N, CA and C atoms as an extended XYZ file, in Angstrom:
276
Properties=species:S:1:pos:R:3:atomname:S:1:resname:S:1:resid:I:1 pbc="F F F"
N        25.627      155.638       62.930 N   MET     1
C        24.390      156.094       63.353 CA  MET     1
C        23.501      154.911       63.798 C   MET     1
N        22.901      154.983       64.963 N   ASP     2
C        22.038      153.886       65.415 CA  ASP     2
C        20.601      154.195       65.126 C   ASP     2
N        19.869      153.152       64.635 N   ILE     3
C        18.525      153.241       64.449 CA  ILE     3
C        17.772      152.609       65.665 C   ILE     3
N        16.635      153.159       65.953 N   SER     4
C        15.871      152.537       67.020 CA  SER     4
C        14.483      152.704       66.785 C   SER     4
N        13.568      152.123       67.510 N   ILE     5
C        12.123      152.104       67.324 CA  ILE     5
C        11.576      153.187       68.149 C   ILE     5
N        10.841      154.062       67.508 N   TYR     6
C        10.197      155.213       68.176 CA  TYR     6
C         8.693      154.899       68.545 C   TYR     6
N         8.393      155.210       69.718 N   ARG     7
C         7.078      155.005       70.220 CA  ARG     7
C         6.608      156.238       70.857 C   ARG     7
N         5.322      156.659       70.545 N   LYS     8
C         4.795      157.773       71.151 CA  LYS     8
C         4.579      157.483       72.639 C   LYS     8
N         4.546      158.527       73.501 N   SER     9
C         4.341      158.211       74.886 CA  SER     9
C         2.909      157.787       75.312 C   SER     9
N         2.008      158.221       74.456 N   ARG    10
C         0.542      157.873       74.876 CA  ARG    10
C         0.174      156.631       73.983 C   ARG    10
N        -0.541      155.788       74.645 N   GLY    11
C        -1.131      154.618       73.799 CA  GLY    11
C        -0.103      153.562       73.480 C   GLY    11
N         0.985      153.552       73.865 N   THR    12
C         2.082      152.714       73.466 CA  THR    12
C         1.572      151.191       73.808 C   THR    12
N         0.904      151.038       74.887 N   ASP    13
C         0.726      149.615       75.380 CA  ASP    13
C        -0.813      149.174       75.073 C   ASP    13
N        -1.505      149.876       74.062 N   THR    14
C        -2.819      149.599       73.843 CA  THR    14
C        -2.803      148.822       72.647 C   THR    14
N        -3.671      147.815       72.778 N   THR    15
C        -4.058      146.849       71.622 CA  THR    15
C        -5.235      146.130       71.989 C   THR    15
N        -5.865      145.252       71.185 N   ASN    16
C        -7.036      144.487       71.606 CA  ASN    16
C        -6.778      143.717       72.656 C   ASN    16
N        -7.742      143.600       73.636 N   GLN    17
C        -7.566      142.644       74.751 CA  GLN    17
C        -7.712      141.305       74.281 C   GLN    17
N        -6.922      140.438       74.871 N   PHE    18
C        -7.059      139.020       74.601 CA  PHE    18
C        -8.349      138.427       74.721 C   PHE    18
N        -9.159      138.906       75.676 N   SER    19
C       -10.386      138.430       76.025 CA  SER    19
C       -11.517      139.130       75.063 C   SER    19
N       -11.093      139.961       74.114 N   SER    20
C       -12.163      140.541       73.293 CA  SER    20
C       -12.686      139.613       72.224 C   SER    20
N       -13.837      139.867       71.693 N   LYS    21
C       -14.499      139.011       70.800 CA  LYS    21
C       -14.006      139.168       69.320 C   LYS    21
N       -13.032      139.882       69.157 N   HIS    22
C       -12.331      139.865       67.802 CA  HIS    22
C       -11.750      138.634       67.411 C   HIS    22
N       -11.697      138.425       66.042 N   PRO    23
C       -11.112      137.194       65.523 CA  PRO    23
C        -9.606      137.151       66.038 C   PRO    23
N        -9.310      135.899       66.201 N   HIS    24
C        -7.907      135.625       66.890 CA  HIS    24
C        -6.824      136.267       65.936 C   HIS    24
N        -6.996      136.231       64.635 N   GLU    25
C        -5.997      136.689       63.631 CA  GLU    25
C        -5.835      138.273       63.843 C   GLU    25
N        -7.023      138.858       64.196 N   HIS    26
C        -6.982      140.402       64.246 CA  HIS    26
C        -6.273      140.714       65.651 C   HIS    26
N        -6.471      139.946       66.591 N   LYS    27
C        -5.838      140.247       67.953 CA  LYS    27
C        -4.341      140.121       67.836 C   LYS    27
N        -3.941      139.084       66.988 N   LEU    28
C        -2.418      138.878       66.877 CA  LEU    28
C        -1.780      139.651       65.922 C   LEU    28
N        -2.454      140.372       65.094 N   ALA    29
C        -1.917      141.206       63.978 CA  ALA    29
C        -0.902      142.200       64.493 C   ALA    29
N        -1.240      142.897       65.430 N   ALA    30
C        -0.336      143.931       65.996 CA  ALA    30
C         1.028      143.379       66.504 C   ALA    30
N         0.858      142.259       67.191 N   PHE    31
C         2.151      141.626       67.687 CA  PHE    31
C         3.008      141.048       66.621 C   PHE    31
N         2.325      140.568       65.549 N   ILE    32
C         3.031      139.975       64.333 CA  ILE    32
C         3.840      141.170       63.681 C   ILE    32
N         3.141      142.437       63.631 N   TYR    33
C         3.786      143.591       63.013 CA  TYR    33
C         4.956      144.028       63.901 C   TYR    33
N         4.766      144.041       65.292 N   TYR    34
C         5.831      144.532       66.213 CA  TYR    34
C         7.049      143.600       66.067 C   TYR    34
N         6.827      142.327       66.061 N   ILE    35
C         7.949      141.324       66.104 CA  ILE    35
C         8.589      141.385       64.754 C   ILE    35
N         7.816      141.466       63.626 N   ASN    36
C         8.472      141.591       62.263 CA  ASN    36
C         9.305      142.942       62.263 C   ASN    36
N         8.767      143.873       62.662 N   ARG    37
C         9.614      145.194       62.690 CA  ARG    37
C        10.814      145.109       63.484 C   ARG    37
N        10.824      144.455       64.600 N   MET    38
C        12.044      144.211       65.379 CA  MET    38
C        12.976      143.567       64.841 C   MET    38
N        12.636      142.366       64.189 N   ILE    39
C        13.603      141.518       63.377 CA  ILE    39
C        14.081      142.017       62.223 C   ILE    39
N        13.285      142.810       61.422 N   THR    40
C        13.772      143.280       60.031 CA  THR    40
C        14.544      144.575       60.064 C   THR    40
N        14.354      145.508       60.987 N   LEU    41
C        15.018      146.687       61.109 CA  LEU    41
C        16.422      146.401       61.566 C   LEU    41
N        17.353      147.251       60.931 N   PRO    42
C        18.829      147.136       61.191 CA  PRO    42
C        19.143      147.807       62.550 C   PRO    42
N        18.621      147.330       63.670 N   ILE    43
C        18.872      147.851       64.996 CA  ILE    43
C        19.766      146.962       65.771 C   ILE    43
N        20.459      147.673       66.797 N   THR    44
C        21.475      146.887       67.551 CA  THR    44
C        20.774      145.729       68.394 C   THR    44
N        21.559      144.751       68.753 N   GLU    45
C        21.078      143.778       69.653 CA  GLU    45
C        20.389      144.269       70.926 C   GLU    45
N        21.126      145.350       71.523 N   LYS    46
C        20.549      145.906       72.624 CA  LYS    46
C        19.115      146.459       72.369 C   LYS    46
N        19.064      147.251       71.290 N   SER    47
C        17.668      147.733       70.905 CA  SER    47
C        16.719      146.686       70.744 C   SER    47
N        17.007      145.591       70.141 N   LYS    48
C        16.267      144.357       69.967 CA  LYS    48
C        15.626      143.885       71.294 C   LYS    48
N        16.660      143.727       72.256 N   LYS    49
C        16.212      143.255       73.558 CA  LYS    49
C        15.271      144.178       74.266 C   LYS    49
N        15.413      145.509       74.108 N   GLU    50
C        14.595      146.472       74.693 CA  GLU    50
C        13.181      146.392       74.035 C   GLU    50
N        13.198      146.301       72.691 N   GLU    51
C        11.930      146.249       72.013 CA  GLU    51
C        11.169      144.976       72.412 C   GLU    51
N        11.986      143.803       72.520 N   TRP    52
C        11.169      142.636       72.932 CA  TRP    52
C        10.590      142.684       74.270 C   TRP    52
N        11.404      143.476       75.308 N   LYS    53
C        10.780      143.682       76.543 CA  LYS    53
C         9.449      144.513       76.479 C   LYS    53
N         9.546      145.430       75.618 N   THR    54
C         8.243      146.314       75.310 CA  THR    54
C         7.088      145.451       74.760 C   THR    54
N         7.413      144.719       73.842 N   ILE    55
C         6.446      143.711       73.240 CA  ILE    55
C         5.733      142.910       74.324 C   ILE    55
N         6.621      142.213       75.158 N   LEU    56
C         6.144      141.481       76.162 CA  LEU    56
C         5.205      142.153       77.245 C   LEU    56
N         5.658      143.432       77.524 N   ALA    57
C         4.938      144.221       78.473 CA  ALA    57
C         3.497      144.645       77.850 C   ALA    57
N         3.517      144.909       76.519 N   ILE    58
C         2.209      145.197       75.972 CA  ILE    58
C         1.302      144.038       76.056 C   ILE    58
N         1.899      142.823       75.705 N   ALA    59
C         1.105      141.570       75.800 CA  ALA    59
C         0.542      141.363       77.136 C   ALA    59
N         1.307      141.402       78.140 N   ARG    60
C         0.956      141.176       79.516 CA  ARG    60
C        -0.197      142.258       79.892 C   ARG    60
N         0.067      143.624       79.597 N   ASN    61
C        -0.926      144.573       79.819 CA  ASN    61
C        -2.303      144.388       79.278 C   ASN    61
N        -2.350      143.638       78.150 N   ASN    62
C        -3.527      143.387       77.466 CA  ASN    62
C        -4.001      141.888       77.622 C   ASN    62
N        -3.547      141.166       78.529 N   GLY    63
C        -4.070      139.857       78.897 CA  GLY    63
C        -3.636      138.750       78.050 C   GLY    63
N        -2.562      138.878       77.216 N   TYR    64
C        -2.125      137.872       76.335 CA  TYR    64
C        -1.189      136.872       77.110 C   TYR    64
N        -1.401      135.381       76.889 N   PRO    65
C        -0.446      134.526       77.457 CA  PRO    65
C         0.877      134.732       76.774 C   PRO    65
N         1.904      134.908       77.629 N   ILE    66
C         3.184      135.041       76.996 CA  ILE    66
C         3.739      134.008       76.087 C   ILE    66
N         3.301      132.672       76.286 N   ASN    67
C         3.691      131.627       75.402 CA  ASN    67
C         3.197      131.963       73.904 C   ASN    67
N         1.988      132.526       73.780 N   ILE    68
C         1.542      132.814       72.397 CA  ILE    68
C         2.534      133.790       71.648 C   ILE    68
N         2.987      134.786       72.466 N   ILE    69
C         3.805      135.739       71.830 CA  ILE    69
C         5.195      135.244       71.659 C   ILE    69
N         5.677      134.414       72.464 N   ASN    70
C         6.901      133.651       72.229 CA  ASN    70
C         6.864      132.771       70.944 C   ASN    70
N         5.681      132.084       70.820 N   ASN    71
C         5.490      131.274       69.638 CA  ASN    71
C         5.551      132.111       68.331 C   ASN    71
N         4.733      133.260       68.497 N   LEU    72
C         4.752      134.220       67.260 CA  LEU    72
C         6.319      134.478       66.884 C   LEU    72
N         7.055      134.849       67.892 N   ARG    73
C         8.494      135.191       67.616 CA  ARG    73
C         9.219      134.135       66.886 C   ARG    73
N         9.050      133.003       67.470 N   LYS    74
C         9.696      131.751       66.772 CA  LYS    74
C         9.339      131.581       65.543 C   LYS    74
N         8.018      131.673       65.174 N   LYS    75
C         7.519      131.399       63.857 CA  LYS    75
C         8.145      132.572       62.938 C   LYS    75
N         8.079      133.828       63.418 N   THR    76
C         8.592      134.885       62.502 CA  THR    76
C        10.099      134.742       62.318 C   THR    76
N        10.851      134.317       63.355 N   ASP    77
C        12.328      134.176       63.217 CA  ASP    77
C        12.593      133.074       62.165 C   ASP    77
N        11.789      131.939       62.178 N   ASN    78
C        12.008      130.894       61.236 CA  ASN    78
C        11.592      131.284       59.785 C   ASN    78
N        10.716      132.197       59.627 N   GLN    79
C        10.362      132.705       58.364 CA  GLN    79
C        11.305      133.580       57.689 C   GLN    79
N        11.907      134.359       58.708 N   GLU    80
C        13.090      135.248       58.144 CA  GLU    80
C        14.310      134.470       57.892 C   GLU    80
N        14.608      133.257       58.265 N   THR    81
C        15.827      132.567       57.983 CA  THR    81
C        15.552      131.770       56.846 C   THR    81
N        14.226      131.679       56.467 N   LYS    82
C        13.999      130.779       55.203 CA  LYS    82
C        13.843      131.575       53.952 C   LYS    82
N        13.892      132.964       54.110 N   LYS    83
C        13.778      133.839       52.962 CA  LYS    83
C        15.092      133.727       52.111 C   LYS    83
N        14.910      133.556       50.883 N   PRO    84
C        15.978      133.445       49.870 CA  PRO    84
C        16.702      134.883       49.828 C   PRO    84
N        18.066      134.759       49.665 N   ILE    85
C        18.879      135.932       49.582 CA  ILE    85
C        18.813      136.275       47.932 C   ILE    85
N        18.315      137.599       47.817 N   ILE    86
C        18.271      138.035       46.280 CA  ILE    86
C        19.556      138.919       46.018 C   ILE    86
N        20.182      138.489       44.977 N   SER    87
C        21.286      139.186       44.507 CA  SER    87
C        20.840      140.214       43.425 C   SER    87
N        21.327      141.363       43.537 N   HIS    88
C        21.128      142.459       42.526 CA  HIS    88
C        22.225      142.574       41.609 C   HIS    88
N        23.277      141.828       41.751 N   ASN    89
C        24.411      141.848       40.793 CA  ASN    89
C        24.099      141.261       39.492 C   ASN    89
N        24.305      141.879       38.456 N   LYS    90
C        24.103      141.408       37.128 CA  LYS    90
C        25.397      140.707       36.585 C   LYS    90
N        25.269      139.600       36.156 N   SER    91
C        26.517      138.878       35.637 CA  SER    91
C        26.356      138.951       34.053 C   SER    91
N        27.404      139.423       33.533 N   THR    92
C        27.302      139.570       31.997 CA  THR    92
C        28.595      138.816       31.314 C   THR    92
């Protein structure tokens, strides 16, 4: 069974405009969520590529410089690789 990311047809590409007066952290929060969801869900590489294209399209449609979104992805990727692996096996 393949898992994919579902998006409603309406409002998919709506987020705070980059030019808005909202704090920078608030404007990037949606993209951090989208990227984290893409990385952590057990979806296929094909689905990840499609989701990344969608994230970049949302960014472009709302006036975000693509390099900011690419940097967010690199930062999130690095955080994921640094997470410790937790074992639930009890040794007795």
